[in-house]
C-alpha positions in Angstrom: -14.2 10.9 -25.1 -16.0 13.9 -24.9 -18.0 14.8 -21.4 -21.2 16.4 -20.7 -21.9 17.3 -17.0 -26.0 17.4 -16.7 -27.6 18.6 -13.7 -30.8 16.8 -12.3 -34.4 18.9 -12.1 -37.4 19.0 -9.5 -38.5 15.2 -8.5 -34.8 14.1 -7.5 -35.0 15.4 -4.2 -34.4 13.3 -0.9 -33.7 13.6 2.6 -29.8 13.7 3.2 -28.8 14.6 0.0 -25.3 16.0 -0.1 -24.9 15.6 3.6 -22.1 12.8 3.1 -20.3 15.1 0.5 -20.3 18.1 2.8 -18.5 15.6 5.6 -16.0 14.3 3.6 -15.2 17.6 1.8 -15.0 21.1 3.2 -15.5 22.8 -0.1 -18.7 21.0 -0.3 -19.9 22.2 2.9 -19.0 25.8 2.1 -21.6 25.5 -0.7 -24.4 24.7 1.7 -23.2 27.4 4.0 -23.3 30.0 1.2 -26.9 28.8 0.1 -28.1 29.5 3.9 -26.3 32.7 4.1 -27.7 33.6 0.6 -31.1 32.6 1.7 -31.1 33.5 4.9 -32.0 30.5 6.9 -30.7 26.9 6.8 -31.8 25.2 4.0 -29.5 22.6 4.6 -31.0 21.5 7.9 -33.8 21.1 6.0 -32.2 19.0 3.1 -30.4 17.0 5.9 -32.9 16.0 8.8 -35.8 17.8 7.6 -39.3 16.2 6.2 -39.9 15.1 2.7 -42.8 17.1 2.5 -41.3 20.3 3.1 -38.2 20.0 1.1 -40.6 18.8 -1.9 -42.1 22.3 -1.9 -40.9 23.7 -4.9 -39.4 26.8 -3.4 -37.5 24.2 -1.4 -36.5 21.7 -3.7 -35.1 24.2 -6.4 -32.6 25.8 -4.5 -31.9 22.7 -2.3 -31.3 20.6 -5.9 -29.1 23.2 -7.1 -26.9 23.1 -3.5 -26.8 19.1 -4.0 -25.1 19.6 -7.3 -22.9 22.7 -6.4 -21.6 20.4 -3.7 -21.0 17.6 -5.8 -19.1 19.7 -8.3 -16.8 21.7 -5.3 -16.1 17.7 -4.2 -15.0 16.7 -7.6 -12.9 20.1 -7.8 -11.1 19.4 -4.5 -10.3 16.0 -6.1 -8.4 18.0 -9.4 -11.6 17.2 -11.4 -12.9 20.5 -13.0 -15.2 22.1 -15.5 -12.4 21.5 -17.9 -13.5 18.4 -18.6 -16.8 19.0 -19.9 -17.8 19.9 -23.5 -21.0 21.1 -22.4 -23.4 22.1 -19.7 -26.9 21.2 -19.1 -29.9 20.8 -16.9 -33.2 19.8 -16.6 -35.7 22.5 -16.0 -34.1 24.0 -12.7 -31.0 22.1 -13.3 -30.2 24.5 -16.0 -29.5 27.3 -13.1 -27.2 24.7 -11.9 -25.3 24.2 -15.1 -24.9 27.4 -15.4 -23.5 28.5 -11.9 -21.3 25.8 -12.6 -20.0 27.2 -15.6 -19.2 30.8 -14.0 -22.2 32.4 -15.6 -24.2 33.0 -12.4 -22.5 33.3 -9.0 -24.2 30.9 -6.2 -25.9 33.7 -4.3 -27.7 34.9 -7.5 -28.7 31.4 -8.3 -29.8 30.7 -4.7 -32.0 33.7 -4.3 -33.4 33.1 -8.3 -34.5 29.8 -7.9 -36.2 30.7 -4.5 -37.9 33.3 -6.6 -38.3 30.8 -9.7 -40.1 28.3 -7.3 -42.3 30.5 -5.3 -43.2 32.3 -8.4 -44.2 29.1 -10.1 -46.1 27.6 -7.2 -48.4 30.8 -7.2 -48.9 31.3 -11.0 -52.0 28.9 -10.7 -54.2 28.7 -7.8 -53.8 24.6 -6.0 -55.8 22.3 -7.9 -56.4 24.6 -11.1 -53.8 23.0 -13.0 -52.2 19.2 -13.7 -49.3 17.4 -15.3 -49.0 14.0 -16.6 -46.7 11.5 -18.2 -47.6 9.7 -21.0 -45.4 6.5 -21.4 -45.3 4.6 -24.8 -46.1 7.5 -27.3 -43.5 9.7 -28.8 -43.4 13.5 -28.5 -45.4 14.3 -31.9 -48.2 12.0 -30.9 -48.3 13.5 -27.5 -48.2 17.3 -29.0 -51.4 16.2 -31.0 -53.1 14.3 -27.9 -52.6 17.6 -25.9 -53.4 19.8 -28.7 -56.8 18.2 -29.1 -57.6 17.9 -25.5 -57.3 21.7 -24.8 -60.6 22.6 -26.1 -60.1 26.4 -25.3 -58.1 25.3 -22.2 -54.2 25.0 -21.8 -53.0 21.8 -22.5 -49.2 21.4 -23.6 -46.5 19.1 -24.5 -44.1 20.3 -21.5 -41.2 17.9 -21.4 -39.8 15.7 -23.9 -37.8 13.3 -21.5 -36.8 10.3 -23.7 -38.3 8.3 -26.4 -40.8 6.6 -24.0 -41.7 9.3 -21.7 -43.2 12.6 -22.1 -45.0 14.9 -20.1 -48.4 17.0 -20.4 -49.1 20.2 -18.5 -52.3 22.5 -18.3 -55.7 23.4 -16.7 -56.7 20.2 -14.8 -59.9 19.6 -17.0 -57.9 19.6 -20.0 -55.2 17.1 -18.8 -57.8 14.9 -17.8 -59.1 14.8 -21.1 -55.5 14.3 -22.2 -54.9 11.1 -20.5 -58.4 9.6 -21.5 -57.0 10.6 -25.6 -53.4 9.2 -24.8 -54.6 5.8 -24.1 -56.9 5.8 -26.8 -54.3 6.8 -28.6 -51.8 3.7 -27.9 -50.0 4.9 -24.9 -48.9 2.0 -22.7 -49.5 4.8 -19.5 -51.1 8.0 -18.9 -51.1 8.8 -15.3 -51.3 12.2 -13.6 -48.1 13.5 -11.9 -47.7 14.5 -7.7 -47.0 18.2 -8.5 -48.5 21.2 -7.2 -48.3 23.2 -10.2 -48.9 23.1 -14.3 -45.2 23.7 -15.0 -43.5 24.6 -18.5 -47.3 25.6 -20.5 -48.6 29.0 -20.9 -50.2 29.2 -17.3 -47.1 29.8 -15.9 -46.8 33.6 -17.8 -47.1 35.4 -14.5 -44.1 33.2 -13.2 -42.4 34.0 -16.3 -42.9 37.6 -15.9 -41.8 37.5 -12.5 -38.3 35.9 -13.6 -37.8 38.5 -16.2 -37.9 41.4 -13.4 -35.8 39.4 -11.1 -32.9 38.5 -14.0 -32.9 41.9 -14.9 -31.3 42.8 -11.7 -28.6 39.7 -11.7 -25.2 40.1 -13.2 -24.9 37.2 -15.6 -21.3 36.2 -17.6 -20.9 34.0 -20.6 -20.7 30.6 -19.3 -17.0 29.0 -19.6 -18.6 25.9 -21.5 -21.4 26.2 -23.6 -24.9 25.4 -22.2 -27.4 23.3 -24.2 -30.5 25.4 -23.4 -33.8 23.6 -22.7 -35.8 25.4 -24.8 -33.7 25.2 -28.0 -31.8 21.8 -27.5 -28.9 23.7 -28.8 -25.6 25.2 -27.3 -25.4 28.9 -26.3 -22.9 31.0 -24.5 -24.0 34.7 -24.5 -25.4 35.9 -21.4 -27.7 38.1 -22.9 -29.4 35.5 -24.6 -29.2 32.8 -21.9 -30.9 35.2 -19.8 -33.6 35.9 -22.5 -34.2 31.9 -22.5 -34.5 31.3 -18.9 -37.8 33.3 -19.0 -38.9 31.4 -21.9 -38.2 28.1 -20.2 -40.7 29.0 -17.7 -43.7 28.8 -19.9 -41.7 26.3 -23.0 -40.8 23.1 -23.7 -38.3 21.2 -21.8 -36.4 19.4 -24.7 -34.2 17.1 -22.9 -34.4 14.5 -25.4 -33.5 16.7 -28.3 -30.8 18.4 -25.9 -29.2 14.9 -25.4 -29.0 14.2 -29.1 -27.7 17.4 -30.0 -25.0 16.7 -27.7 -24.1 13.0 -29.1 -24.3 14.7 -32.6 -21.4 16.9 -31.5 -19.4 13.9 -30.5 -20.3 13.3 -26.4 -19.7 10.0 -25.3 -20.1 10.2 -21.8 -22.8 12.1 -19.6 -21.9 13.1 -15.7 -25.0 13.6 -14.0 -24.2 15.9 -10.9 -26.2 16.1 -7.9 -28.8 14.2 -6.2 -30.3 10.8 -7.9 -29.9 9.1 -11.2 -33.1 10.4 -13.3 -31.4 11.7 -15.9 -28.8 8.8 -16.7 -32.0 6.6 -17.2 -33.4 8.8 -19.6 -30.0 9.3 -21.3 -29.8 5.6 -21.6 -33.0 5.3 -23.0 -32.4 8.2 -25.9 -28.6 7.2 -26.6 -27.6 3.4 -25.5 -24.3 3.6 -26.9 -23.1 6.5 -23.9 -21.5 6.0 -20.7 -23.7 7.6 -17.8 -22.3 8.4 -14.4 -24.2 9.6 -11.4 -21.9 11.7 -9.2 -23.8 12.2 -5.9 -21.8 10.8 -3.1 -17.9 10.8 -1.8 -17.6 7.2 -3.4 -19.0 8.5 -7.3 -16.3 11.3 -6.8 -13.5 9.1 -5.8 -14.8 6.7 -9.0 -14.0 9.4 -11.4 -10.8 9.2 -10.4 -10.1 6.3 -12.8 -12.0 8.0 -15.7 
């Protein structure tokens, strides 16, 4: 049995996530304490008892989701279930930072600060209302890519996320994404609908954020990960710290190739995916990509306990 540890991205956030882990495991509580210290604020209070609108703000959601993933991993390690069980790590968009932190490529404090910078930079890159994203259901990635290119008409419009065989996401200027929604339906999409996001992630409009992340990453110590990372923009394994830094910059404007990443890991012999952190969104995608694999969500003490039998 070969296992991949995968880490969720934005959209999985929920008030109360990780709280039961922190109450059950001192090591999980320590993760939240360290993230609070790194950011100079009580992000954990927002996560556990705050308002969902505030938690959903990109600058909060990104470090909060990473913290929850790292708390779940700390709980696993407290039970003797460590990263030595994993053949690969991977994460969806911001989840890639959690994957790298898990694999020892970057410290928890630095990961927290980088995600706060990333969240703010991505939010500030495009004025509110000028960008948009849309989910397209029922068309394959190549068809959605063609739709995006046709809809651009001089504006930015790109295939941003290849999530699974039935779901792909377009990102770009608001007018172009509106055109893409119409064209996708004409092309046979079952559904094409705008997403409730605050900025057009993973497209060329995010270049100012990519530039800011390049500057931020220059100042952070990265190590080669102890487990290979399957990078979003490559859908291939990388283990070189310098290359990973460059890919994290590219990821801000580049496509999240999640479907291809899962297919790569399966081709390398992975039979189980453990989704570490909040929610079960990645597990749903993975089941649609690779029906023959097993998915386990690890976000509560009960989930951690269940791993003892694996």
